[in-house]
C-alpha positions as CSV (number, residue, x, y, z in Angstrom):
1,M,0.4,-0.2,0.1
2,G,2.7,2.5,1.2
3,T,5.1,2.1,-2.7
4,P,4.2,4.4,-5.7
5,T,2.5,2.3,-8.2
6,E,1.5,2.3,-12.1
7,G,-1.2,3.1,-14.0
8,P,-4.4,4.4,-14.8
9,S,-8.0,3.1,-13.2
10,A,-11.0,2.1,-14.9
11,D,-11.9,5.8,-15.4
12,G,-8.9,6.9,-16.8
13,L,-7.4,8.8,-13.3
14,A,-4.4,7.7,-11.6
15,E,-4.8,5.0,-9.0
16,N,-3.2,6.7,-6.5
17,A,-4.7,10.3,-5.1
18,I,-1.1,10.8,-4.1
19,E,2.2,9.9,-4.9
20,V,5.6,11.0,-3.9
21,R,8.9,9.4,-4.7
22,G,12.6,10.0,-3.7
23,L,11.3,13.0,-1.9
24,K,13.9,15.1,-0.1
25,K,13.5,18.4,1.5
26,V,16.8,20.5,3.1
27,Y,15.8,24.1,4.8
28,G,18.9,26.7,4.5
29,G,22.6,25.1,3.4
30,N,24.5,26.5,0.8
31,G,23.8,24.4,-2.1
32,R,26.5,21.9,-1.0
33,G,25.5,20.9,2.1
34,G,24.5,21.9,5.5
35,G,21.2,22.7,6.3
36,L,18.4,21.2,8.3
37,L,17.1,17.9,6.5
38,A,13.4,17.6,7.0
39,L,12.7,15.0,4.6
40,E,14.7,12.0,2.7
41,H,14.1,8.8,0.6
42,F,10.7,9.5,1.0
43,D,8.4,7.4,-1.0
44,I,4.8,7.0,-0.3
45,A,1.3,6.5,-2.1
46,I,-2.3,7.3,-1.2
47,P,-4.9,5.5,-2.8
48,R,-7.7,7.2,-4.4
49,G,-10.9,7.4,-1.4
50,A,-8.4,6.3,1.0
51,F,-8.9,7.7,4.9
52,F,-5.1,8.0,5.2
53,G,-3.1,8.7,8.2
54,L,-0.1,10.3,8.4
55,L,1.5,9.9,12.5
56,G,5.1,10.9,13.5
57,P,6.7,13.0,16.5
58,N,7.3,16.8,16.6
59,G,9.9,17.7,13.9
60,A,9.1,14.1,12.3
61,G,8.7,16.4,8.6
62,K,4.7,15.7,8.4
63,S,4.2,19.5,8.1
64,T,7.0,19.8,5.6
65,L,5.2,17.2,3.7
66,I,1.8,18.5,3.7
67,N,3.2,21.8,2.7
68,I,4.9,20.6,-0.2
69,L,1.8,18.9,-1.8
70,A,-0.3,22.1,-1.0
71,G,2.8,24.0,-2.8
72,L,3.5,26.4,-0.3
73,T,7.2,24.9,0.2
74,M,9.7,23.8,-2.6
75,K,10.9,20.1,-2.6
76,T,14.6,19.7,-2.8
77,A,14.1,16.9,-5.2
78,G,11.9,13.9,-6.0
79,E,8.7,13.2,-7.3
80,V,5.1,14.5,-6.4
81,T,2.0,13.9,-7.8
82,V,-1.6,14.8,-6.8
83,W,-4.2,13.7,-8.3
84,G,-2.6,12.8,-11.5
85,H,-0.8,16.1,-11.8
86,D,2.8,16.3,-11.8
87,L,3.8,19.3,-9.2
88,D,6.7,20.4,-11.4
89,R,4.9,20.3,-14.6
90,A,1.1,20.9,-13.7
91,G,1.6,22.8,-10.4
92,R,-1.8,24.9,-10.8
93,M,-3.8,21.6,-11.1
94,A,-2.1,20.0,-8.0
95,R,-2.6,22.9,-5.9
96,A,-6.6,22.8,-7.2
97,S,-6.9,19.3,-6.2
98,I,-6.2,19.3,-2.5
99,G,-7.8,21.6,0.3
100,V,-5.6,21.7,3.1
101,V,-7.4,22.4,7.0
102,P,-4.4,23.9,8.6
103,Q,-3.8,23.4,12.6
104,E,-3.7,26.9,13.2
105,L,-6.6,28.9,13.4
106,N,-5.5,31.5,10.7
107,I,-9.0,33.5,9.8
108,D,-9.4,37.2,9.1
109,P,-11.6,38.2,12.3
110,F,-13.4,40.9,10.4
111,F,-14.6,38.7,7.8
112,T,-17.9,36.8,8.3
113,P,-17.7,33.6,7.3
114,R,-19.5,33.9,3.7
115,E,-17.4,36.3,3.3
116,A,-14.4,34.2,4.1
117,L,-15.4,31.5,1.7
118,E,-16.4,33.9,-1.1
119,V,-12.6,35.4,-1.1
120,Q,-11.5,31.8,-0.7
121,A,-13.2,30.9,-3.8
122,G,-12.4,33.9,-5.6
123,F,-8.9,32.9,-5.2
124,Y,-9.2,29.3,-6.4
125,G,-11.2,31.0,-9.9
126,V,-14.3,29.4,-9.0
127,P,-17.0,31.5,-10.9
128,K,-20.0,33.1,-8.8
129,R,-22.5,31.1,-10.4
130,E,-20.4,28.0,-9.4
131,R,-20.3,28.8,-5.8
132,R,-21.7,26.3,-3.0
133,T,-21.6,28.8,-0.1
134,D,-24.7,28.3,1.7
135,A,-24.7,24.8,1.0
136,I,-21.5,24.5,2.9
137,L,-22.3,26.4,5.7
138,R,-25.3,24.8,6.5
139,A,-23.4,21.3,5.9
140,L,-20.5,22.7,8.7
141,H,-23.4,23.7,10.8
142,L,-22.4,27.7,10.5
143,A,-25.5,29.0,8.7
144,D,-27.0,30.9,11.7
145,K,-23.3,32.5,11.8
146,A,-22.8,33.5,8.3
147,D,-23.0,37.0,8.7
148,A,-21.1,36.9,11.8
149,Y,-17.8,38.6,12.5
150,A,-15.5,35.5,12.8
151,R,-13.6,36.8,15.6
152,S,-17.2,36.3,17.7
153,L,-17.1,32.5,16.8
154,S,-16.2,29.9,19.3
155,G,-13.1,28.0,18.7
156,G,-15.1,24.9,17.9
157,M,-17.0,27.1,14.9
158,R,-13.5,28.3,13.8
159,R,-12.3,24.9,13.4
160,R,-15.6,24.1,11.3
161,L,-14.7,27.2,9.1
162,L,-11.4,26.1,8.6
163,I,-12.7,22.8,6.8
164,A,-15.2,24.5,5.1
165,K,-12.8,27.1,3.5
166,A,-10.9,23.9,2.4
167,M,-13.7,22.7,0.4
168,V,-14.7,26.1,-1.6
169,H,-13.1,24.2,-4.7
170,R,-14.6,21.0,-4.3
171,P,-11.0,19.8,-4.2
172,P,-10.9,15.4,-4.2
173,I,-8.2,15.3,-1.6
174,L,-8.7,16.7,1.9
175,V,-5.4,17.4,4.4
176,L,-6.4,18.0,7.6
177,D,-3.6,18.8,9.8
178,E,-4.0,18.2,13.3
179,P,-7.9,19.4,12.9
180,T,-8.8,18.2,16.8
181,A,-6.2,20.1,18.5
182,G,-7.5,21.7,21.6
183,V,-11.4,20.5,20.6
184,D,-13.9,19.3,22.8
185,V,-15.1,15.7,23.0
186,E,-18.3,16.7,21.5
187,L,-16.8,18.5,19.0
188,R,-14.3,16.2,18.0
189,Q,-17.1,13.7,17.1
190,Q,-19.0,15.9,15.3
191,L,-15.8,17.0,13.1
192,W,-15.1,12.8,12.8
193,D,-18.9,12.6,11.8
194,L,-18.5,15.1,8.9
195,I,-15.1,13.7,7.6
196,R,-16.5,10.5,7.6
197,T,-19.5,11.4,5.4
198,L,-16.9,13.2,3.1
199,N,-14.8,10.1,2.5
200,A,-17.9,8.1,2.3
201,E,-18.7,10.3,-0.7
202,G,-15.5,10.1,-2.0
203,T,-13.1,12.3,-0.9
204,T,-9.6,11.1,-0.1
205,V,-8.6,12.4,3.6
206,L,-5.1,12.9,4.5
207,L,-5.0,13.0,8.6
208,T,-2.4,14.0,10.8
209,T,-3.0,13.6,14.6
210,H,-1.6,13.1,18.1
211,Y,-4.7,11.3,18.9
212,L,-3.3,7.8,18.1
213,E,-6.9,6.2,18.9
214,E,-8.5,8.3,16.3
215,A,-6.2,7.4,13.4
216,E,-6.9,3.8,14.8
217,Q,-10.8,4.2,14.7
218,L,-10.9,6.2,11.8
219,C,-8.1,5.3,9.1
220,D,-8.0,2.3,6.9
221,Q,-4.2,2.9,6.2
222,I,-1.4,4.4,8.2
223,A,1.9,5.8,7.7
224,I,4.8,6.1,10.1
225,I,6.9,9.0,9.7
226,H,10.2,9.5,11.9
227,Q,13.3,11.7,11.4
228,G,12.3,12.8,8.0
229,R,12.0,8.8,7.0
230,L,9.0,6.7,6.3
231,V,9.5,3.7,8.8
232,A,6.1,1.7,8.6
233,C,3.0,2.2,6.1
234,D,0.6,-0.2,5.7
235,R,-3.2,-1.1,6.5
236,T,-4.3,-0.2,10.0
237,E,-5.3,-3.9,10.8
238,A,-2.1,-5.5,9.3
239,L,0.0,-2.5,11.1
240,L,-1.3,-3.7,14.4
241,R,-0.7,-7.5,13.5
242,R,3.1,-6.8,13.6
243,M,2.4,-6.5,17.4
244,D,3.8,-9.4,18.9
245,Q,3.3,-8.5,22.0
246,R,0.4,-9.2,24.5
247,E,-0.3,-8.7,28.7
248,I,-2.6,-10.9,30.6
249,V,-3.2,-9.7,34.4
250,I,-4.2,-12.3,36.4
251,L,-6.0,-11.8,40.1
252,V,-5.5,-14.8,42.6
253,A,-7.0,-15.9,45.8
254,E,-4.1,-15.9,47.5
255,D,-1.6,-13.1,49.0
256,L,1.8,-12.9,47.8
257,S,5.2,-11.2,48.7
258,D,7.1,-12.5,45.6
259,V,6.6,-13.9,42.5
260,P,6.3,-18.2,43.4
261,E,9.5,-20.0,41.8
262,A,7.4,-21.9,39.5
263,L,6.7,-18.6,37.2
264,K,9.8,-16.6,37.6
265,H,10.4,-18.0,34.1
266,F,7.9,-15.7,32.6
267,R,8.0,-11.8,32.2
268,V,6.0,-11.2,35.3
269,T,5.9,-9.1,38.1
270,L,3.4,-8.6,41.0
271,Q,1.5,-5.8,42.2
272,P,0.6,-6.9,46.1
273,P,-0.7,-8.3,47.4
274,R,-2.4,-10.5,44.6
275,R,-2.2,-9.1,41.1
276,L,0.3,-11.0,39.0
277,R,1.0,-9.1,35.6
278,F,2.6,-11.1,32.8
279,G,4.2,-10.0,29.4
280,F,4.7,-12.2,26.7
281,R,4.5,-12.9,23.1
282,T,1.7,-14.3,20.9
283,S,4.4,-16.3,18.8
284,E,6.3,-17.8,22.0
285,T,3.7,-18.1,24.7
286,G,0.0,-19.2,24.9
287,I,-2.6,-17.6,27.3
288,G,-3.4,-21.4,28.6
289,E,0.4,-22.5,29.1
290,I,0.3,-19.3,31.8
291,L,-2.8,-20.4,33.3
292,E,-1.4,-23.8,33.8
293,S,1.9,-22.7,35.4
294,V,-0.2,-20.4,37.9
295,R,-2.4,-23.4,38.7
296,K,1.0,-25.6,39.2
297,A,2.2,-23.1,41.6
298,G,-0.9,-23.8,43.7
299,L,-2.8,-20.6,43.0
300,T,-6.5,-19.9,42.7
301,V,-7.5,-17.4,39.9
302,T,-10.3,-15.2,40.7
303,D,-9.9,-12.7,37.8
304,L,-8.1,-12.1,34.5
305,S,-8.0,-9.8,31.7
306,T,-6.0,-9.0,28.8
307,K,-4.5,-6.4,27.1
308,E,-3.2,-6.3,23.2
309,S,-0.9,-4.0,21.6
310,D,-2.8,-1.3,20.0
311,L,-1.3,1.6,17.6
312,E,0.6,3.5,20.0
313,D,2.6,0.8,21.1
314,L,3.6,0.2,17.5
315,F,4.2,4.0,16.9
316,L,6.5,4.2,20.3
317,Q,8.3,1.2,18.9
318,L,9.0,2.1,15.7
319,T,9.7,6.0,16.7
320,R,11.9,5.2,19.9
321,N,15.6,4.3,18.5
322,P,18.0,3.6,22.0
323,D,20.5,2.5,19.9
324,G,21.2,5.5,17.5
325,V,20.7,3.3,14.5
326,E,18.8,5.3,12.0
327,P,15.3,3.4,11.4
328,K,14.6,1.9,8.2
329,A,11.3,2.4,5.8
330,E,9.2,-0.4,5.9
331,T,6.2,-0.7,3.8
332,S,4.4,-3.0,1.8
333,R,3.2,-3.8,-1.5
């Protein structure tokens, strides 16, 4: 899923909404070296209609990638195609194919939502007869604030207005850069209901977020970027299957002061007086083996719970680099 593929689809358009090959970005420097390396040897393909998550720690290169796709930052090297349009040869068409919802609330406080959408549509050359200002405001639940100054809107309304501005030119690709940062739980759910609907209607969605549970629940594909390199890219369920770690917590009837000798060959800790926490690899150890060992140790199980690894575990595993070894890109085909 993560590597670029060739060939058009049945309708004549490229199979992928976004294709990136050999992308490199260096900030500063003198052309002969130096500068800040933000992206290097970066390849990725995002299929049309995907709900695609892009994860990575601060400074990993996510915003740089988004800014290059949107035409706001010049790449140093590599090829970028957006909706079949090469960024170098057809930059205007490429930029017109994408709508970006930035993390920052950059809204003119003296424009009303209606005025803001009209101006944005003008920037993209949308003829007045083709503009959908009122329909977009209704869809984003902003119709009753259409003529209020933006400075009077709540934080949640301003966030919805940013999404509305990104939609004025009917882009087939919508990029959301940390769209739920700093919003409450209710608004977050409203935003995701809206984005799910857009995606179900055919819009390709590229999401960056620090809320890993959101990416796990929403995205059908996820890429993880670290230090400017792609370290994982696959379907969400396939990424989660990579994690061979599991945990089982067993509550026993007997009080314990130490882990019984018969259990010490496991990776187990005691939470006095009765709770035993086992960590194990599912490929090496079965739950039945652990339970049988607990029974042989003369203990009576009164309760147990299990925890499987989630996306957060995988994210930490791939972005922690304790040995100082540069992570290698892992993609599936």
